[in-house]
N, C-alpha and C positions, 0 to 999 in steps of 0.2 A: 627536276621535281614536278611532281603532279599538282594539280590544283588543291588536292586534299592536304598534301604536305604543306603547301603554302598557307592554307587556312589554319592548319595546326600551329605552324610557326608564328602567325599573326596572333592567334589566341594566346599562345604562350606569352609573347612579347607584351601583349595588352594586359595580361594578368600581372606580369612583373612590373609594369608601369602603374598599375592600380596600386600594388603593394608598395611601391616606392613613393608614390604620392601620399598614400596613408601614413607611412613612416615620417614623411617630411612634415606633414601636418601635425603629427604628435610632437616632433622635435620642436617645431615653431611654437606650439602651445606650451611646451615645457620652457622654452627659452623666454617667452613673454610672461610667463608666471613667475620666473626667476628675476626677471628684469624689472618687475613691478615694485619690487621692494625698494624702500627709501635707502639712499646711500648711508653707510655708517660713518657718521660725522665725527665719531670719537678718534678715528685714525687720520683725519684730514688735518693739514698743516696750513695755516695761513702765512702767505708769503708777501710781506710788505711791498709797496710800490716805491718806497723811498731807496735811493741809491745805496749800494754797499760802501763801507768805509774803505778808501783806498789802501789803508795800512794792511788790509787783508791780503793784498796781492804783492806785497814786497817780499823780495827774495824768492820769487816764483820764476819758473821757466815758461816760455811761451810754448805751448804744445806743439810738437812738430817741428819747432824752430830751434830748439836746444836753449842752452843757457845764454844769457845776454852777454857774458864776457868771453865767450868762446866763439870760434869761427867754424863753420861747416867744412868738412873735409873736401 
């Protein structure tokens, strides 16, 4: 490759880099504008800190271990 070919390749790469950075800046601006909205609290569910009633877990299987009254093969 000649020096002229190298310079042409460098210019092409630099132009592509500039376009990529401009697109990234647009994407970041769009994301930050979308992220600045307050959260929609109408869809939020409050989960209490109190323990669950243990009756909820009667007759359940331990996940991955199978039923309590059976043995693994």
